[in-house]
N, C-alpha and C positions, 0 to 999 in steps of 0.2 A: 479663252483655248478651246480649240474643235477637234473634235475627232471625227473625221469623214470616212465613212462607210461605203464601197465601193462593194457590190456583187460584178464579176465580169469572167466572161469567159475568152474574151477579145484581149489579148496582151497588148494590140498595138492601140486599141481604145484605150486600155488602163494606162499605158505611159503616159498617151496625149492627155488623157483629163488629170492626171498628177501633175504632170509640167503647167498644164492651164491654171490649176488651183492653187501651186507654188509660184505662180507669175504674180496672182490678181488676188490671195486671199488675207495679205497686209495684218496676222494675227498667229500667232503661236499656234500650229496646228499638228496632226496627224493623219495620216491616211491608213485605213485598214483595207486593204484587199483582201478578199476574197475568191479566191479563184473559181468560178461555180459551170463547167460546162453540163448543166441538167443534173448535176448530181442531188444538189437539192433544190428547195423552193427556196423564191427571192426573201420569203419573210426568214425561213430557218437560216440563209447567208447572213441576212442582216441581224437576226437573235446573236449569231455566232461571232458577227463584229462586233457590237455592243459588248459582250463578254471578252473583248479582248481589249476594249478602250479604257483612256483614262481620263477623259476631260469631261468638263460638266456641260458642254454643247453638242450636241449630236448632228450630223447631217447626213442623211441618205441618200446617195444621188448616183443616177445611173451614168457607166462608163461611157455613154456615147454622147455628152456635153462640153461643150465651153463657155466658161465663163467670161461675159464681157463687163462686168463692173470691176472696174480696179477697187483694191481695200473692201472687197464685200463683205469681208470677217466681224469688221468695225460694227454695221448696222446690224449684222446676224445675232451677234452676243445679246447689242442694244434690244434688240425686241423679243428675243429669250429670256432677258433680265426681268421680264415680271411674272411671277410666278401662275398667274392667272391664266397666261398664254398657253394653250395644248403643243399643235402644231404651224409652223409657218410653211408657207408653200407659194411657187412662185403662178400656180393655175388652180384654181378650185370652182366650186359651185355651190349655191345657195338655197339649193331646193332637192328635199328626197321625195320620190313617190313612190306609191306602195306598190308599185311593180319593181322587178329587178331591173337594176342598171347598173352602168358603170360608174365613175365618180360625175359623171355632168350625164344628165337626158336630153339636153335639146341646147342651141348655142346660147339660149338668152337666160339658161340659166347660170351659166358662167359667172363669175365676180368679174365686172368691166366696171375699171375707176380710175379715176386720177389720186386716187388718195396714195399715201405710201404704204397704209396697213387697213385694209375691209376686212369684215366679218366672214367667215367662209363654214361649210359643213365638211363636203368632202374635197379631200384635195388631190392634185394629180401627183404621184409616185415618182415623177421624175427629181422631186427635189422636196426633201421633206425634214424640217427641222425641229428641234424639239429638246429640252433639256435631258441627261442622263436621269433625273430627280423623276421626272414625270415620265418619262420613256418606260422606268424600271415599274410604273403602275401600269402599262398598258399591254407592252411587248406585241410583237406580230404573232399573228396564230397561226401554229406551225398546221393546223389542220387545213390552211388552205392551200392546194400546191400548185407548183408551176409558176407563171411570173404574171397572173391577172389577177386583180381583188386585193391584193394586200394593203393597198395602199386608199382603198375606200373604206376596208373595213380599222384599219388601226386611229383612219381622221372622224369615223365615226364615232368608234366608241370613246375617241377625245374628246370631242364633242360633248358627248354626253355631261362630263364632269370638269372640261375648261373651256375656251374660245379660242376655236381656229383661225386662222388670219393668212388672206392674200397678202402678200407684200410686191412692192411693186418698184425698191429702189435694190435689189439685186437681179442683174439680168444674165440669162444664158441661152446658151441656142442649143437647140437638140437636134440632133441629126437623123431621129426615125422618128416613126408615128406605132400606135396600139394597130394590134393585129387580133380582134377580137375571133375568137374559136370557140371550140365546145367548153375547153377547159374557163373559160372568162365567163360564161354562160352560168355552167355550173357552181362557180364559184360564189357569182353574184347571187344565184339563187340561196345558197348557205348562207351569204350575209345577210340576206334580207329575213330569212326565217329566225336569224340568231338574232340583228339589232332591232327590226322593225322597220319605220320612218316615220313615225313622231319626232319630226325638229322641228318644224315651222309652224309659227300660229295661222298663215295663211294656207288656204287652200286651193290651189289652182286647176282647174275646173280641166283645163285645156292641155296643161300639161300632163295631168293624170291620164288622161286619155292617151295622148301620144306616146308617153312611157308604155302603157298596158299594148297599145298597138303594135308598138315596135319589141315590145319583148315576146309575146305572142308571135309572131313573123318571126322572130329570129330561134325561136323555140322547137319549130319546126323546121327548121333549116338540118336539125340535128336528131328528134324524137319521131316517133312512127304518131301519124293521127289516128287517136282510140281515146276510148272512154276515159282510160286510167290518167291518158298525157291531157285532155282536157281538165279533168279534175284539179292535175297537178298546177294547171295555168289559171285556173278561174280562183284559185286560194288568194290570189294576188288582185283579183278583180276590184277595182277600186269604187268607192261605194259613193252616191248621191253624184253620180254623171248626168245624171239626165237622160231622156228617150233619144233623142239624135246621138248618143255618143254610144249607148247603149245598142243603138240599131247598127252602127257603124264596126260596131264590136261583134254583132250578131254577123253580119256579112262576111267578117273576115273568115270566122270559123266556119262560114256557109261554103266561103270559097275553098277552104282547105278541106273539108269534107267531100266537094266535086273532086279534087283532085286525087283525092283517096280512091273516089267510085272510078274515075277514068284509068289510072293505074292498076286496077284490081279486073278493068275489062281484058 
């Protein structure tokens, strides 16, 4: 028995995904649609949907997807029957860098496997499955506005007390891609400050460097280059990178400094 919560603003999308679920789920289910034309954050909409739900298994899914697997409800329930499992998703990553990032920082950090079920840390919010019992220990953070970061936040918090998995025996088609903006950046700043990055035993210098360079480059797309903003970014500077990495980082800051000087002339 699955409660499927969908936050939507496009009524046609909601009708289409509802039909797709009805044709493929194969288990007893309910669909809780939360009409949300920007009035609430997606986390608030999902929390509201959970409060209306009645079944022990929860699925939070985007409205612009189509289910490709017949009778996917059976493996969905089987995966979540283990109480040690936190959240299952159809895409996720296995590395959390010191710098703020989305659910993955580089293609090589995505969980890519032929196994039916593989451990993960952060999960893509397009499809998040969890038991109602475990969800009630977490909930979506209502302090995260908009439609970005809610998935990284709840999946990383779940990873601290449970084990998350990417599953490959449930397939969906997603009709849109992410659109990182300033809200995405600010939300991921908030998440990294709140949760930290101490999730894996392996310290990958190349990934840490990549993540920090991406973060700084993106940060100064939205914030002015000045002493205060430099300090704010440096609080996420990874440790023990090595001289060559720190030189790259220094050159990046210098490039923004030169651009700032040019703009003031």
